[in-house]
N, C-alpha and C positions, 0 to 999 in steps of 0.2 A: 504494500500500500504506500502511495506517495505521501509526502508531508501534507496534512490537511490545510496548512497555510497557503499551499499552492493551488488549492481548489477554488473555483469561482464561488463567490459569496453573494447571496441574494436575500433581500428582505421580503417576507410574505406575511399575509394576514391570517392564513389558514392555521388551524390547530396542528401542532407538531408533536408527534409521538411515534415510536417505532411501529412500522406496518402501515402507517397512514400514507395515502397517495395524494400528492399536491399537483394540481394542474396550473401551469403558469399563465399569467396574463399574456396577451399578444406581445406587449413591449418586452417583457422578461424573456419570452420564448425567442423573439428576434435577437435579443442581446446574447443569449446563451448559445443558440445554434448558428446564427448567421455571423455575429461579430466575433464571438470566441470560438466558433466552429467546434462545439462539443457535440458528441453523439451518444447513442445508447450505451449504457454501461459506465459512462464517465461519472466521476465523483463530484458532488456539489455540496456546499454548505448552505443551509437555510436557517434563518433566524427571525425571531420577533421578541419583543420585550416580555410578552406573557409566558412563553414556553422555553426561551433560551435559544440555543443553537444546536443544530442536528446535522448528521451526515446523511445525505440522500444520494440515490443513484438515478441517472437519467434514463427514461424510456420514452418511446413514442407511441401514441395511441391514435387510431384513425379518427379523422374529423368528420367523416361522412361526405366529403367532397369527392368529385370524380377526378380531381387533378392528381390523385395518387400520393406518393410519398411526400412531396413538398407540402401537401396540405395537412399532414399529420401534426398533432399538437404535442408539445413537450409535457411530459408528466414526470414526477419524481417520487420514488418510494423512499420513505424515511427508514434508514437502517439502524441508527443508534444516536443517542444523545451525546453531544460533545461538551456542552456547557449548560448548566442549569440557569434558570432566570436569576438576574442580579437583584440585590436589594435596592430599593429606591435610593437615589443619591441624597445625601444630607450634607450641606444644604442643596436644595434644588436651585439651579442657577438660571435666572432670567436675565437676558440681555435686552436693555432698552436702548435702541439706536435709531437715529433718523435714517430714512431711506437715502440711498446713494445711487449714482449712475450704475447701469447694469453690470459692467465688468467688476466694479468695486463691490457692489452688494453681493454678487455671486461669490466673490472671493471671501467676503466677510462671513457669509452663511457657511461656506465650506470649512473654513478654518475654525469658526466658532463651534461648529459641530464636532470637529476633532478635539477641541478643548473642553468639551463636556457640557455645553449649555443644554438645558431642558426646554427652554422657550426663547424665541426671539419676538419681542414686541416692538414693532415699528412705531415711532413717535413722530408727530408733526410739530415742528418748532418754528419760531419766527424766521429762521434762516433756511428752512428746508426748501430745497430747489426741485426735488424729484418726488413725484406722486404717481399713484396708479401702477405700482409694481405688480407683476403677475404672481400671486401667491402660489398657484399650482406649480409654476416653474421653480420658485424658491424652495418649495417643499420637495421637489424632485432633486434639487441640488443637495439639500440636507440628507435625503435618502441615500444618494450616491456616496456622500462623504461618510455616512454611517457604515455603509457596506465596506468601504475602503479602510476605515479606521478601527474595525473590530468592535464597534459599539453594538449593543443589543437593542437600544432604544433609538428613536429618531426624534429630533427636536420638532416642536410645533412652531410654525411661523404664523404669527397673528397679524391681521389686517391693521393698517395704520390707525392710530388714535391721536387726537390732539394732546399735547403734553399737559395742558390744564386739566383735561378729563382724567388722565392717568393720576395726577396728583390728588384730585378731588375724590377719587375712589380707591385710594391707596390701602392695601390690606395691612393690618396692624402687625402681622407676624413676619413681614418681609423686610429684611435689613437693606436699606438703600446705600449704595456706594456711588458717589457722583464724581466723575472725572472732570476737573475744571482747569481752564487755562488762565482765568483771571479771578481776582478776589482771593480771600483767605482760604488756604487749603493746606492739608498736612501731607508730607511726603508719603508715598504709598507704603514704604516699608514700615514707617512709624505707625500709620493708621491700621495696618494689618497685624501689628505685633501681638495684640491680645489673643489672636487665634494661631499665631505662628510659634509662640513660646513652647518649647518642649517641656513636658512634665506638668506644668501649671497653666494649662490653656483654658481660655474662656469657652463656655459651651457654644457649639456652633448653632446658628439660627436655623430654623427649618427651611427657610427660603431666603435667597440672596438676590439682590438686583444690582446690576451694573449699568449706570447711565453714561452714555457717550453722545456728544453732540453732533450736529451736521457739519458740513464744510463751512468754516467760519466760526464754529463753536456756538455754545449757548450764549444768549444775551445775558446781561447783568440781571435783568428782571427774572428770567427763567432760572438762573442760578439761585436767586433769592427765594423763589418759589420752591425749588428742590431742597434748599437748605432748611426749609421749615418742616420737612418730613420728619416723623419721629425717629430718633436714634440714627439720624443720617451721618455719614462720614463723607466729607468732601476731600478728594484726593488730588494730588499733583503727581503726574507720572514721570516727571523729569524736567530738565532745563530747556528742552526744545519743544516746539509746537509740532505735534504729531498729526498726520492725516487722520480723518475720522475712523477709517477701518483699522489703521495702525493702533490708535488709542484703544479701541475696543479689544483688540487681540492682546495688546500689552497688559491691559487690566485683567483680562481673563487668565493670561499666563502667570501673572504675579499671584493671583488668588490660588490657582491650582498648585503652583510651586511651593508657596509658603504655608498655605492653609488647607489645601485640598488633596488632589490625587498625587501630587508630587511628594507627599509625605508618606504615602501608603506603600507597603511592599507589593511587588508584582507577583500575582498568583502563579 
């Protein structure tokens, strides 16, 4: 048997257990058989957040079309469980970010998925220049990044909301971390110190929010509005002005390195 890490890896919504047969969607069928050129008997990994990850083998089933073999549909029989479901992350990470131009927002979604976000909430700010992003496309970008990065869960991409509405409906159990370029802010290493200290670490909040602004940053009024949130931490990420996508990914990387997955042993 080849190394399972070399097998194609696909996200599916079907129940996954040994003996179950999974019929792929047309898009996944095309990717597996036409793009990757896999055929009957080849090994594949299937996963979802509910059931974990499994080993499956590819077979072909007739589709009922008269066009013959090309019209057959890919199906996979689950052979064995490779990884059980994961415990829900604590804290669950929400990224609040303004929409960006297509290439930049695609990059942000891809890398934020790799860095472990559970949700991306798009926010409309005074300086937001981009609106009307395709949520289905961004969700597909997140799915592909989850498949590549060995995640079992796929982040949820939420439609844009005005920043004022986000602040007015803020959940009390979510810790807000606001990345700021202007005004009073604490260095990120200092602000994260209560959760980064070895041995005597503050309890982790159940839910964490990272706020990053649009191109041009938050206005002073928006920062004042965010600074009024309960238990808020206003952060400075360094001496330089970062692009919007760079700031978001830097903040995520700092949290994961000092307070999150960077501290955990690899299973």
